[in-house]
C-alpha positions in Angstrom: 47.6 -12.5 22.2 44.8 -12.2 24.6 45.3 -15.8 25.6 48.9 -15.2 26.4 48.2 -12.3 28.5 45.6 -14.3 30.5 48.1 -17.2 30.9 50.8 -14.8 32.1 48.7 -13.3 34.7 47.6 -16.6 35.9 51.2 -17.8 36.3 52.0 -14.6 38.2 49.1 -14.9 40.5 49.9 -18.6 41.3 53.2 -17.6 42.4 51.9 -15.3 45.1 49.5 -17.7 46.7 50.4 -20.6 49.0 48.6 -24.0 49.5 45.3 -22.7 48.3 43.3 -23.8 45.4 42.3 -21.1 42.9 40.3 -21.3 39.7 40.3 -18.3 37.4 37.8 -18.5 34.5 37.5 -15.9 31.8 34.7 -16.1 29.2 34.0 -13.9 26.2 31.1 -14.0 23.7 31.3 -11.8 20.7 28.6 -11.2 18.1 29.2 -9.2 15.0 25.9 -7.8 13.4 25.4 -6.1 10.1 22.6 -4.8 8.1 22.2 -6.2 4.5 19.8 -5.6 1.6 18.8 -8.8 0.0 16.3 -8.8 -2.9 15.1 -5.4 -2.0 14.3 -6.3 1.7 16.4 -5.2 4.8 17.8 -8.0 7.0 19.7 -8.0 10.3 22.5 -10.6 9.8 24.6 -12.0 12.6 27.7 -12.5 10.5 29.9 -14.2 13.1 29.4 -15.5 16.6 32.4 -16.4 18.6 32.9 -17.7 22.1 36.3 -17.8 23.8 36.7 -19.6 27.2 40.2 -19.7 29.2 40.7 -21.1 32.7 43.8 -21.4 34.8 43.7 -24.2 37.6 46.2 -23.4 40.4 46.9 -25.5 43.4 49.5 -25.6 46.2 52.1 -27.3 44.0 51.7 -24.5 41.4 50.6 -27.1 38.8 48.7 -25.3 36.0 46.4 -26.5 33.4 45.3 -24.2 30.6 42.4 -24.8 28.1 41.2 -22.5 25.3 38.7 -23.1 22.5 37.0 -21.1 19.9 33.5 -21.9 18.5 32.6 -20.0 15.4 29.1 -20.2 13.9 27.8 -18.3 10.9 24.0 -18.0 11.0 21.5 -15.5 9.8 18.4 -14.2 11.5 16.0 -13.5 8.6 13.8 -10.8 9.5 12.3 -9.8 6.1 9.6 -7.3 6.5 6.2 -8.5 5.2 5.5 -7.4 1.7 3.1 -4.4 1.6 0.8 -3.7 -1.3 0.3 0.0 -2.1 -3.3 0.3 -2.5 -4.8 1.2 0.9 -5.1 5.0 1.6 -7.0 8.1 0.8 -7.1 9.6 -2.7 -8.5 12.3 -4.7 -8.9 12.4 -8.6 -10.3 14.7 -11.0 -12.8 12.8 -13.2 -14.1 13.1 -16.8 -16.5 11.3 -19.0 -15.5 10.2 -22.4 -18.3 10.1 -25.1 -20.5 12.8 -23.9 -22.8 14.2 -26.6 -21.6 17.6 -28.1 -24.4 19.7 -26.3 -23.4 18.4 -22.8 -20.4 20.0 -21.0 -18.9 18.7 -17.9 -17.7 21.0 -15.1 -14.2 19.7 -14.7 -13.4 21.6 -11.5 -16.5 20.1 -9.8 -16.3 16.5 -11.3 -14.1 14.3 -9.0 -13.8 11.0 -7.1 -12.8 10.5 -3.4 -11.1 7.1 -2.9 -10.9 5.5 0.5 -9.2 2.1 0.2 -9.6 0.3 3.6 -8.1 -3.2 3.5 -5.5 -5.2 1.6 -4.8 -8.9 1.4 -1.4 -9.8 -0.1 -0.3 -12.9 -1.9 3.6 -12.9 -2.2 5.0 -14.1 -5.5 8.6 -13.1 -5.5 10.7 -10.8 -3.3 9.8 -8.0 -5.9 6.4 -9.1 -7.0 3.1 -9.7 -5.3 -0.8 -10.1 -5.9 -3.3 -8.3 -3.9 -6.9 -7.9 -3.3 -8.9 -6.0 -0.7 -11.9 -3.5 -0.6 -12.4 0.1 -0.6 -14.9 2.9 -1.3 -15.4 5.3 -4.4 -17.4 8.4 -4.2 -17.7 9.9 -7.8 -19.7 12.8 -8.9 -20.1 14.8 -12.2 -21.4 18.3 -12.5 -22.8 19.5 -15.8 -23.0 23.1 -17.2 -26.0 25.0 -18.4 -29.5 23.8 -18.3 -28.8 20.1 -19.1 -29.7 17.4 -16.7 -29.8 13.6 -16.7 -33.4 12.4 -16.6 -35.6 9.4 -17.4 -37.3 9.5 -20.7 -39.4 6.6 -21.1 -37.4 3.5 -20.2 -34.2 5.3 -20.9 -31.9 7.9 -19.2 -30.9 10.9 -21.3 -29.4 14.3 -21.0 -32.4 16.8 -21.4 -32.1 20.6 -21.8 -34.8 22.5 -19.8 -35.9 25.4 -22.1 -37.7 27.1 -19.2 -34.4 27.9 -17.5 -31.1 29.4 -18.8 -29.0 27.4 -16.2 -29.5 25.1 -13.3 -28.1 26.0 -10.0 -26.6 22.6 -10.2 -26.9 19.5 -12.3 -25.1 16.4 -11.3 -24.9 12.6 -11.4 -23.6 10.8 -8.4 -22.5 7.1 -8.0 -20.8 5.5 -5.0 -19.2 2.1 -5.1 -17.5 -0.5 -3.1 -14.4 -1.5 -5.0 -12.6 -5.0 -4.9 -9.2 -5.0 -6.7 -7.4 -7.8 -8.2 -3.8 -6.4 -9.0 -0.2 -7.2 -9.6 2.6 -5.0 -8.1 6.3 -4.8 -8.7 8.3 -3.1 -5.9 11.9 -2.5 -5.1 14.0 -0.5 -2.6 15.0 3.0 -3.8 17.2 4.4 -1.0 15.3 4.3 2.3 11.9 4.1 0.6 10.1 1.6 -1.6 9.4 2.3 -5.3 6.4 0.6 -6.7 4.2 0.2 -9.7 0.9 -1.8 -9.9 -2.1 -2.3 -12.1 -5.0 -4.5 -12.6 -8.9 -4.6 -12.4 -11.2 -3.2 -9.7 -14.7 -4.7 -9.5 -17.4 -2.1 -8.5 -20.5 -2.8 -6.6 -22.9 0.1 -6.5 -24.4 1.0 -3.2 -26.2 4.3 -4.1 -26.5 6.6 -7.2 -28.7 9.4 -8.3 -29.2 12.2 -10.8 -30.2 15.5 -9.6 -31.0 19.0 -10.8 -31.9 22.3 -8.9 -33.5 25.5 -10.3 -32.2 28.6 -8.2 -33.4 28.3 -4.7 -36.5 26.4 -5.8 -37.4 23.2 -7.4 -35.1 20.2 -7.0 -35.6 17.1 -9.2 -33.9 13.9 -7.9 -33.9 10.5 -9.6 -32.6 7.3 -8.0 -30.1 5.2 -9.9 -32.7 2.7 -10.9 -34.7 5.6 -12.5 -31.7 6.4 -14.7 -30.7 2.7 -15.3 -27.4 2.6 -13.4 -25.8 -0.8 -13.4 -25.4 -2.5 -10.0 -22.1 -4.0 -11.0 -19.2 -2.7 -13.1 -15.4 -2.8 -13.4 -12.6 -0.5 -14.4 -8.8 -0.7 -15.0 -6.6 1.1 -12.5 -2.9 1.7 -11.9 -0.5 3.4 -9.4 3.2 4.5 -9.5 4.8 5.9 -6.5 7.4 5.9 -3.8 7.0 5.6 -0.1 3.4 6.3 0.8 2.6 8.7 -2.1 1.2 7.5 -5.4 0.1 8.9 -8.7 -2.9 6.8 -9.8 -5.4 6.7 -12.6 -8.4 4.6 -13.8 -10.5 4.0 -16.8 -13.9 2.4 -17.1 -14.5 0.8 -20.3 -18.1 0.1 -19.7 -20.6 2.9 -19.2 -22.2 3.2 -15.7 -25.6 2.8 -17.5 -27.3 -0.2 -18.9 -26.5 -0.7 -22.6 -29.1 1.1 -24.9 -30.8 2.5 -21.8 -28.5 5.4 -20.8 -25.7 7.5 -22.2 -22.7 5.5 -23.6 -20.0 7.3 -21.6 -16.7 6.0 -20.2 -15.5 7.5 -16.9 -11.8 8.1 -16.2 -9.7 10.1 -13.8 -6.3 10.8 -12.4 -5.1 11.9 -9.0 -3.0 11.4 -5.9 -3.3 8.9 -3.2 -1.7 9.0 0.3 -1.2 5.5 1.6 -1.6 4.2 5.1 
């Protein structure tokens, strides 16, 4: 219909001119763009591109030549977003120690881990699956009730009760680590956000640790990690489930933080929330 209108207008215009060459050219390019979801990723898709070109050649003798063609080409611009692993971020977890001897009680409200995961490296496996590694920091501390503290006894580390005091002002064990994950993640779109679940192993490189007790406002006893036989290397299993940038995470450390036979045989574990960035 558009072509007929152009032709009619051209013929009418040619009748009104005399001995003068005139060229009327009309060109129209149309693109139809849609947004599609393919395998959980959003794509901008040019579903159709059409170009129409019409021209009318008019001369003094009113001879007319009309040409019209359509060129349709379907093509896609694949702009898939890079897959993002849900590990980097800031987290907080309440921590506990499994396997404590009966006379040692943990202050659960003051035993926690701060998590700061700084960098992630992704290896795509599938539109919904990926492997990733990276590095982060873990700041874990455990506070104990009463007059019990972690101290070196000979070549071992043991929880010892101080009979000279009824309770320490604080008694704690602190261990800070660099963490390196090797994890597998599944993710998919859930509305406008991404649902994900991942899990794997975190290697742990100790960069500082200590055991410390304090009596009132007076004497403080501090023992470095080497004094209480803290292992320089360790590992734990970790997992996350969440949507968008918010995740529930947990970890379990099968091996004690201390050398075998030279310290308490305890297994740290925790559960908390992580806000990704």
